[in-house]
PQR file with spaces between the fields and no chain letter, atoms N, CA, C, O and H, PARSE charges and radii, in Angstrom:
ATOM       1  N    MET     1     158.437  260.763   72.429 -0.4000 1.5000
ATOM       2  CA   MET     1     157.336  260.276   73.222 -0.0000 2.0000
ATOM       3  C    MET     1     155.955  260.692   72.708  0.5500 1.7000
ATOM       4  O    MET     1     154.961  260.340   73.342 -0.5500 1.4000
ATOM       5  N    PRO     2     155.840  261.423   71.595 -0.5600 1.5000
ATOM       6  CA   PRO     2     154.497  261.749   71.120  0.2800 2.0000
ATOM       7  C    PRO     2     153.717  260.508   70.691  0.5500 1.7000
ATOM       8  O    PRO     2     152.490  260.477   70.782 -0.5500 1.4000
ATOM       9  N    GLY     3     154.427  259.497   70.230 -0.4000 1.5000
ATOM      10  CA   GLY     3     153.750  258.260   69.836 -0.0000 2.0000
ATOM      11  C    GLY     3     153.104  257.569   71.019  0.5500 1.7000
ATOM      12  O    GLY     3     152.031  256.978   70.899 -0.5500 1.4000
ATOM      13  H    GLY     3     155.424  259.522   70.156  0.4000 1.0000
ATOM      14  N    LEU     4     153.766  257.647   72.164 -0.4000 1.5000
ATOM      15  CA   LEU     4     153.220  257.043   73.378 -0.0000 2.0000
ATOM      16  C    LEU     4     151.962  257.774   73.831  0.5500 1.7000
ATOM      17  O    LEU     4     151.002  257.143   74.274 -0.5500 1.4000
ATOM      18  H    LEU     4     154.638  258.128   72.261  0.4000 1.0000
ATOM      19  N    ALA     5     151.962  259.095   73.722 -0.4000 1.5000
ATOM      20  CA   ALA     5     150.778  259.870   74.081 -0.0000 2.0000
ATOM      21  C    ALA     5     149.619  259.551   73.132  0.5500 1.7000
ATOM      22  O    ALA     5     148.466  259.473   73.554 -0.5500 1.4000
ATOM      23  H    ALA     5     152.742  259.607   73.362  0.4000 1.0000
ATOM      24  N    LEU     6     149.934  259.370   71.865 -0.4000 1.5000
ATOM      25  CA   LEU     6     148.900  259.017   70.892 -0.0000 2.0000
ATOM      26  C    LEU     6     148.324  257.638   71.190  0.5500 1.7000
ATOM      27  O    LEU     6     147.112  257.435   71.123 -0.5500 1.4000
ATOM      28  H    LEU     6     150.871  259.434   71.523  0.4000 1.0000
ATOM      29  N    LEU     7     149.195  256.700   71.516 -0.4000 1.5000
ATOM      30  CA   LEU     7     148.736  255.356   71.862 -0.0000 2.0000
ATOM      31  C    LEU     7     147.869  255.382   73.114  0.5500 1.7000
ATOM      32  O    LEU     7     146.842  254.708   73.179 -0.5500 1.4000
ATOM      33  H    LEU     7     150.180  256.865   71.570  0.4000 1.0000
ATOM      34  N    ARG     8     148.284  256.159   74.105 -0.4000 1.5000
ATOM      35  CA   ARG     8     147.518  256.263   75.348 -0.0000 2.0000
ATOM      36  C    ARG     8     146.125  256.856   75.082  0.5500 1.7000
ATOM      37  O    ARG     8     145.132  256.386   75.637 -0.5500 1.4000
ATOM      38  H    ARG     8     149.119  256.707   74.052  0.4000 1.0000
ATOM      39  N    GLY     9     146.059  257.882   74.237 -0.4000 1.5000
ATOM      40  CA   GLY     9     144.775  258.481   73.883 -0.0000 2.0000
ATOM      41  C    GLY     9     143.883  257.525   73.115  0.5500 1.7000
ATOM      42  O    GLY     9     142.674  257.475   73.339 -0.5500 1.4000
ATOM      43  H    GLY     9     146.866  258.264   73.786  0.4000 1.0000
ATOM      44  N    THR    10     144.480  256.768   72.210 -0.4000 1.5000
ATOM      45  CA   THR    10     143.721  255.782   71.437 -0.0000 2.0000
ATOM      46  C    THR    10     143.169  254.686   72.335  0.5500 1.7000
ATOM      47  O    THR    10     142.015  254.282   72.192 -0.5500 1.4000
ATOM      48  H    THR    10     145.462  256.808   72.027  0.4000 1.0000
ATOM      49  N    MET    11     143.988  254.209   73.253 -0.4000 1.5000
ATOM      50  CA   MET    11     143.530  253.166   74.178 -0.0000 2.0000
ATOM      51  C    MET    11     142.433  253.690   75.099  0.5500 1.7000
ATOM      52  O    MET    11     141.500  252.960   75.432 -0.5500 1.4000
ATOM      53  H    MET    11     144.925  254.538   73.369  0.4000 1.0000
ATOM      54  N    SER    12     142.541  254.935   75.507 -0.4000 1.5000
ATOM      55  CA   SER    12     141.503  255.536   76.342 -0.0000 2.0000
ATOM      56  C    SER    12     140.186  255.645   75.572  0.5500 1.7000
ATOM      57  O    SER    12     139.119  255.377   76.124 -0.5500 1.4000
ATOM      58  H    SER    12     143.299  255.528   75.236  0.4000 1.0000
ATOM      59  N    ALA    13     140.261  256.031   74.314 -0.4000 1.5000
ATOM      60  CA   ALA    13     139.053  256.111   73.489 -0.0000 2.0000
ATOM      61  C    ALA    13     138.442  254.729   73.282  0.5500 1.7000
ATOM      62  O    ALA    13     137.221  254.577   73.307 -0.5500 1.4000
ATOM      63  H    ALA    13     141.128  256.248   73.866  0.4000 1.0000
ATOM      64  N    LEU    14     139.282  253.728   73.078 -0.4000 1.5000
ATOM      65  CA   LEU    14     138.795  252.362   72.908 -0.0000 2.0000
ATOM      66  C    LEU    14     138.122  251.866   74.187  0.5500 1.7000
ATOM      67  O    LEU    14     137.087  251.202   74.130 -0.5500 1.4000
ATOM      68  H    LEU    14     140.275  253.851   73.057  0.4000 1.0000
ATOM      69  N    ALA    15     138.708  252.187   75.335 -0.4000 1.5000
ATOM      70  CA   ALA    15     138.108  251.799   76.607 -0.0000 2.0000
ATOM      71  C    ALA    15     136.758  252.481   76.799  0.5500 1.7000
ATOM      72  O    ALA    15     135.832  251.881   77.345 -0.5500 1.4000
ATOM      73  H    ALA    15     139.548  252.727   75.381  0.4000 1.0000
ATOM      74  N    THR    16     136.639  253.721   76.357 -0.4000 1.5000
ATOM      75  CA   THR    16     135.368  254.436   76.459 -0.0000 2.0000
ATOM      76  C    THR    16     134.299  253.777   75.593  0.5500 1.7000
ATOM      77  O    THR    16     133.152  253.632   76.015 -0.5500 1.4000
ATOM      78  H    THR    16     137.391  254.209   75.913  0.4000 1.0000
ATOM      79  N    VAL    17     134.678  253.384   74.394 -0.4000 1.5000
ATOM      80  CA   VAL    17     133.729  252.706   73.498 -0.0000 2.0000
ATOM      81  C    VAL    17     133.305  251.364   74.090  0.5500 1.7000
ATOM      82  O    VAL    17     132.118  251.034   74.092 -0.5500 1.4000
ATOM      83  H    VAL    17     135.610  253.502   74.051  0.4000 1.0000
ATOM      84  N    PHE    18     134.266  250.590   74.590 -0.4000 1.5000
ATOM      85  CA   PHE    18     133.934  249.305   75.210 -0.0000 2.0000
ATOM      86  C    PHE    18     133.045  249.500   76.431  0.5500 1.7000
ATOM      87  O    PHE    18     132.107  248.731   76.645 -0.5500 1.4000
ATOM      88  H    PHE    18     135.230  250.858   74.587  0.4000 1.0000
ATOM      89  N    GLY    19     133.331  250.516   77.227 -0.4000 1.5000
ATOM      90  CA   GLY    19     132.502  250.787   78.398 -0.0000 2.0000
ATOM      91  C    GLY    19     131.082  251.165   78.011  0.5500 1.7000
ATOM      92  O    GLY    19     130.122  250.735   78.651 -0.5500 1.4000
ATOM      93  H    GLY    19     134.092  251.140   77.053  0.4000 1.0000
ATOM      94  N    GLY    20     130.948  251.964   76.970 -0.4000 1.5000
ATOM      95  CA   GLY    20     129.619  252.335   76.491 -0.0000 2.0000
ATOM      96  C    GLY    20     128.838  251.133   75.987  0.5500 1.7000
ATOM      97  O    GLY    20     127.647  250.998   76.266 -0.5500 1.4000
ATOM      98  H    GLY    20     131.728  252.314   76.449  0.4000 1.0000
ATOM      99  N    CYS    21     129.504  250.267   75.251 -0.4000 1.5000
ATOM     100  CA   CYS    21     128.850  249.036   74.782 -0.0000 2.0000
ATOM     101  C    CYS    21     128.474  248.146   75.958  0.5500 1.7000
ATOM     102  O    CYS    21     127.414  247.520   75.960 -0.5500 1.4000
ATOM     103  H    CYS    21     130.472  250.377   75.025  0.4000 1.0000
ATOM     104  N    GLY    22     129.345  248.095   76.953 -0.4000 1.5000
ATOM     105  CA   GLY    22     129.059  247.282   78.134 -0.0000 2.0000
ATOM     106  C    GLY    22     127.838  247.769   78.884  0.5500 1.7000
ATOM     107  O    GLY    22     127.014  246.965   79.319 -0.5500 1.4000
ATOM     108  H    GLY    22     130.206  248.604   76.952  0.4000 1.0000
ATOM     109  N    VAL    23     127.712  249.077   79.038 -0.4000 1.5000
ATOM     110  CA   VAL    23     126.539  249.635   79.711 -0.0000 2.0000
ATOM     111  C    VAL    23     125.286  249.380   78.879  0.5500 1.7000
ATOM     112  O    VAL    23     124.231  249.062   79.428 -0.5500 1.4000
ATOM     113  H    VAL    23     128.382  249.730   78.684  0.4000 1.0000
ATOM     114  N    PHE    24     125.395  249.517   77.566 -0.4000 1.5000
ATOM     115  CA   PHE    24     124.264  249.235   76.681 -0.0000 2.0000
ATOM     116  C    PHE    24     123.798  247.791   76.841  0.5500 1.7000
ATOM     117  O    PHE    24     122.604  247.540   77.004 -0.5500 1.4000
ATOM     118  H    PHE    24     126.252  249.776   77.120  0.4000 1.0000
ATOM     119  N    PHE    25     124.731  246.844   76.797 -0.4000 1.5000
ATOM     120  CA   PHE    25     124.357  245.439   76.939 -0.0000 2.0000
ATOM     121  C    PHE    25     123.873  245.126   78.348  0.5500 1.7000
ATOM     122  O    PHE    25     123.003  244.274   78.526 -0.5500 1.4000
ATOM     123  H    PHE    25     125.701  247.048   76.665  0.4000 1.0000
ATOM     124  N    LEU    26     124.423  245.800   79.345 -0.4000 1.5000
ATOM     125  CA   LEU    26     123.952  245.600   80.715 -0.0000 2.0000
ATOM     126  C    LEU    26     122.501  246.041   80.846  0.5500 1.7000
ATOM     127  O    LEU    26     121.701  245.362   81.489 -0.5500 1.4000
ATOM     128  H    LEU    26     125.131  246.492   79.201  0.4000 1.0000
ATOM     129  N    TYR    27     122.159  247.168   80.244 -0.4000 1.5000
ATOM     130  CA   TYR    27     120.786  247.667   80.282 -0.0000 2.0000
ATOM     131  C    TYR    27     119.838  246.678   79.605  0.5500 1.7000
ATOM     132  O    TYR    27     118.778  246.365   80.147 -0.5500 1.4000
ATOM     133  H    TYR    27     122.809  247.720   79.722  0.4000 1.0000
ATOM     134  N    TYR    28     120.211  246.191   78.432 -0.4000 1.5000
ATOM     135  CA   TYR    28     119.336  245.277   77.704 -0.0000 2.0000
ATOM     136  C    TYR    28     119.389  243.843   78.214  0.5500 1.7000
ATOM     137  O    TYR    28     118.604  243.003   77.773 -0.5500 1.4000
ATOM     138  H    TYR    28     121.072  246.445   77.992  0.4000 1.0000
ATOM     139  N    SER    29     120.298  243.552   79.132 -0.4000 1.5000
ATOM     140  CA   SER    29     120.325  242.199   79.693 -0.0000 2.0000
ATOM     141  C    SER    29     119.143  241.953   80.621  0.5500 1.7000
ATOM     142  O    SER    29     118.846  240.805   80.953 -0.5500 1.4000
ATOM     143  H    SER    29     120.935  244.235   79.491  0.4000 1.0000
ATOM     144  N    PHE    30     118.464  243.024   81.045 -0.4000 1.5000
ATOM     145  CA   PHE    30     117.254  242.836   81.839 -0.0000 2.0000
ATOM     146  C    PHE    30     116.095  242.371   80.960  0.5500 1.7000
ATOM     147  O    PHE    30     115.157  241.742   81.451 -0.5500 1.4000
ATOM     148  H    PHE    30     118.705  243.956   80.775  0.4000 1.0000
ATOM     149  N    VAL    31     116.154  242.675   79.670 -0.4000 1.5000
ATOM     150  CA   VAL    31     115.131  242.226   78.725 -0.0000 2.0000
ATOM     151  C    VAL    31     115.492  240.848   78.177  0.5500 1.7000
ATOM     152  O    VAL    31     114.645  239.958   78.102 -0.5500 1.4000
ATOM     153  H    VAL    31     116.915  243.185   79.271  0.4000 1.0000
ATOM     154  N    ARG    32     116.753  240.685   77.796 -0.4000 1.5000
ATOM     155  CA   ARG    32     117.251  239.405   77.276 -0.0000 2.0000
ATOM     156  C    ARG    32     118.469  238.995   78.094  0.5500 1.7000
ATOM     157  O    ARG    32     119.564  239.509   77.864 -0.5500 1.4000
ATOM     158  H    ARG    32     117.441  241.408   77.857  0.4000 1.0000
ATOM     159  N    PRO    33     118.300  238.086   79.039 -0.5600 1.5000
ATOM     160  CA   PRO    33     119.392  237.737   79.957  0.2800 2.0000
ATOM     161  C    PRO    33     120.655  237.199   79.280  0.5500 1.7000
ATOM     162  O    PRO    33     121.735  237.272   79.866 -0.5500 1.4000
ATOM     163  N    GLU    34     120.547  236.667   78.076 -0.4000 1.5000
ATOM     164  CA   GLU    34     121.746  236.130   77.420 -0.0000 2.0000
ATOM     165  C    GLU    34     122.727  237.240   77.019  0.5500 1.7000
ATOM     166  O    GLU    34     123.876  236.948   76.686 -0.5500 1.4000
ATOM     167  H    GLU    34     119.670  236.608   77.600  0.4000 1.0000
ATOM     168  N    LEU    35     122.300  238.482   77.046 -0.4000 1.5000
ATOM     169  CA   LEU    35     123.193  239.594   76.718 -0.0000 2.0000
ATOM     170  C    LEU    35     124.105  239.975   77.882  0.5500 1.7000
ATOM     171  O    LEU    35     125.014  240.788   77.718 -0.5500 1.4000
ATOM     172  H    LEU    35     121.367  238.719   77.317  0.4000 1.0000
ATOM     173  N    ALA    36     123.870  239.395   79.047 -0.4000 1.5000
ATOM     174  CA   ALA    36     124.694  239.721   80.216 -0.0000 2.0000
ATOM     175  C    ALA    36     126.149  239.310   80.003  0.5500 1.7000
ATOM     176  O    ALA    36     127.057  239.968   80.511 -0.5500 1.4000
ATOM     177  H    ALA    36     123.131  238.734   79.181  0.4000 1.0000
ATOM     178  N    ALA    37     126.374  238.250   79.271 -0.4000 1.5000
ATOM     179  CA   ALA    37     127.752  237.816   79.003 -0.0000 2.0000
ATOM     180  C    ALA    37     128.500  238.867   78.185  0.5500 1.7000
ATOM     181  O    ALA    37     129.673  239.135   78.443 -0.5500 1.4000
ATOM     182  H    ALA    37     125.637  237.715   78.858  0.4000 1.0000
ATOM     183  N    TYR    38     127.830  239.460   77.205 -0.4000 1.5000
ATOM     184  CA   TYR    38     128.463  240.518   76.421 -0.0000 2.0000
ATOM     185  C    TYR    38     128.783  241.722   77.302  0.5500 1.7000
ATOM     186  O    TYR    38     129.836  242.343   77.160 -0.5500 1.4000
ATOM     187  H    TYR    38     126.877  239.243   76.995  0.4000 1.0000
ATOM     188  N    ALA    39     127.868  242.043   78.209 -0.4000 1.5000
ATOM     189  CA   ALA    39     128.104  243.161   79.118 -0.0000 2.0000
ATOM     190  C    ALA    39     129.346  242.916   79.958  0.5500 1.7000
ATOM     191  O    ALA    39     130.161  243.820   80.142 -0.5500 1.4000
ATOM     192  H    ALA    39     127.013  241.538   78.324  0.4000 1.0000
ATOM     193  N    LEU    40     129.495  241.709   80.465 -0.4000 1.5000
ATOM     194  CA   LEU    40     130.672  241.396   81.278 -0.0000 2.0000
ATOM     195  C    LEU    40     131.959  241.480   80.464  0.5500 1.7000
ATOM     196  O    LEU    40     132.972  241.982   80.950 -0.5500 1.4000
ATOM     197  H    LEU    40     128.833  240.974   80.316  0.4000 1.0000
ATOM     198  N    VAL    41     131.919  240.995   79.242 -0.4000 1.5000
ATOM     199  CA   VAL    41     133.114  241.029   78.394 -0.0000 2.0000
ATOM     200  C    VAL    41     133.504  242.473   78.071  0.5500 1.7000
ATOM     201  O    VAL    41     134.671  242.843   78.197 -0.5500 1.4000
ATOM     202  H    VAL    41     131.095  240.587   78.847  0.4000 1.0000
ATOM     203  N    PHE    42     132.540  243.280   77.660 -0.4000 1.5000
ATOM     204  CA   PHE    42     132.853  244.661   77.296 -0.0000 2.0000
ATOM     205  C    PHE    42     133.282  245.482   78.506  0.5500 1.7000
ATOM     206  O    PHE    42     134.252  246.236   78.425 -0.5500 1.4000
ATOM     207  H    PHE    42     131.592  242.979   77.557  0.4000 1.0000
ATOM     208  N    LEU    43     132.577  245.347   79.623 -0.4000 1.5000
ATOM     209  CA   LEU    43     132.959  246.101   80.813 -0.0000 2.0000
ATOM     210  C    LEU    43     134.302  245.631   81.358  0.5500 1.7000
ATOM     211  O    LEU    43     135.105  246.443   81.818 -0.5500 1.4000
ATOM     212  H    LEU    43     131.790  244.734   79.689  0.4000 1.0000
ATOM     213  N    GLY    44     134.546  244.336   81.308 -0.4000 1.5000
ATOM     214  CA   GLY    44     135.842  243.822   81.745 -0.0000 2.0000
ATOM     215  C    GLY    44     136.977  244.304   80.866  0.5500 1.7000
ATOM     216  O    GLY    44     138.054  244.637   81.361 -0.5500 1.4000
ATOM     217  H    GLY    44     133.894  243.677   80.934  0.4000 1.0000
ATOM     218  N    SER    45     136.744  244.342   79.571 -0.4000 1.5000
ATOM     219  CA   SER    45     137.774  244.842   78.650 -0.0000 2.0000
ATOM     220  C    SER    45     138.050  246.323   78.886  0.5500 1.7000
ATOM     221  O    SER    45     139.203  246.756   78.895 -0.5500 1.4000
ATOM     222  H    SER    45     135.869  244.071   79.169  0.4000 1.0000
ATOM     223  N    ALA    46     136.986  247.093   79.077 -0.4000 1.5000
ATOM     224  CA   ALA    46     137.160  248.524   79.344 -0.0000 2.0000
ATOM     225  C    ALA    46     137.926  248.741   80.645  0.5500 1.7000
ATOM     226  O    ALA    46     138.804  249.602   80.717 -0.5500 1.4000
ATOM     227  H    ALA    46     136.049  246.742   79.071  0.4000 1.0000
ATOM     228  N    TRP    47     137.597  247.967   81.662 -0.4000 1.5000
ATOM     229  CA   TRP    47     138.289  248.104   82.947 -0.0000 2.0000
ATOM     230  C    TRP    47     139.765  247.732   82.803  0.5500 1.7000
ATOM     231  O    TRP    47     140.635  248.420   83.335 -0.5500 1.4000
ATOM     232  H    TRP    47     136.884  247.268   81.604  0.4000 1.0000
ATOM     233  N    ALA    48     140.042  246.656   82.090 -0.4000 1.5000
ATOM     234  CA   ALA    48     141.430  246.211   81.927 -0.0000 2.0000
ATOM     235  C    ALA    48     142.259  247.232   81.148  0.5500 1.7000
ATOM     236  O    ALA    48     143.412  247.486   81.495 -0.5500 1.4000
ATOM     237  H    ALA    48     139.335  246.096   81.657  0.4000 1.0000
ATOM     238  N    ILE    49     141.685  247.811   80.109 -0.4000 1.5000
ATOM     239  CA   ILE    49     142.408  248.827   79.338 -0.0000 2.0000
ATOM     240  C    ILE    49     142.653  250.059   80.198  0.5500 1.7000
ATOM     241  O    ILE    49     143.760  250.597   80.216 -0.5500 1.4000
ATOM     242  H    ILE    49     140.748  247.605   79.827  0.4000 1.0000
ATOM     243  N    ALA    50     141.620  250.507   80.914 -0.4000 1.5000
ATOM     244  CA   ALA    50     141.778  251.690   81.765 -0.0000 2.0000
ATOM     245  C    ALA    50     142.794  251.437   82.870  0.5500 1.7000
ATOM     246  O    ALA    50     143.585  252.322   83.197 -0.5500 1.4000
ATOM     247  H    ALA    50     140.721  250.070   80.899  0.4000 1.0000
ATOM     248  N    TRP    51     142.782  250.261   83.439 -0.4000 1.5000
ATOM     249  CA   TRP    51     143.719  249.934   84.514 -0.0000 2.0000
ATOM     250  C    TRP    51     145.153  249.865   83.996  0.5500 1.7000
ATOM     251  O    TRP    51     146.083  250.327   84.658 -0.5500 1.4000
ATOM     252  H    TRP    51     142.139  249.543   83.174  0.4000 1.0000
ATOM     253  N    SER    52     145.324  249.289   82.814 -0.4000 1.5000
ATOM     254  CA   SER    52     146.682  249.118   82.288 -0.0000 2.0000
ATOM     255  C    SER    52     147.283  250.420   81.763  0.5500 1.7000
ATOM     256  O    SER    52     148.506  250.536   81.682 -0.5500 1.4000
ATOM     257  H    SER    52     144.569  248.914   82.276  0.4000 1.0000
ATOM     258  N    THR    53     146.461  251.392   81.409 -0.4000 1.5000
ATOM     259  CA   THR    53     146.991  252.652   80.886 -0.0000 2.0000
ATOM     260  C    THR    53     147.004  253.757   81.927  0.5500 1.7000
ATOM     261  O    THR    53     147.407  254.879   81.621 -0.5500 1.4000
ATOM     262  H    THR    53     145.468  251.298   81.474  0.4000 1.0000
ATOM     263  N    SER    54     146.574  253.470   83.153 -0.4000 1.5000
ATOM     264  CA   SER    54     146.586  254.509   84.189 -0.0000 2.0000
ATOM     265  C    SER    54     148.020  254.768   84.643  0.5500 1.7000
ATOM     266  O    SER    54     148.891  253.903   84.541 -0.5500 1.4000
ATOM     267  H    SER    54     146.248  252.558   83.402  0.4000 1.0000
ATOM     268  N    LYS    55     148.235  255.956   85.136 -0.4000 1.5000
ATOM     269  CA   LYS    55     149.599  256.327   85.550 -0.0000 2.0000
ATOM     270  C    LYS    55     149.968  255.719   86.841  0.5500 1.7000
ATOM     271  O    LYS    55     151.078  255.930   87.328 -0.5500 1.4000
ATOM     272  H    LYS    55     147.527  256.658   85.219  0.4000 1.0000
């Protein structure tokens, strides 16, 4: 099961990166509204990864 723990850690790190990008794009969507779509995609991806890997 060490491979599963490694996969879980990798997915958690990926979700963190996606969440950070989502917050970044959300912040800049107030300056350029077309970036809001990227924010939704990144935040949605981060949420889906976190939800699917939760215990």
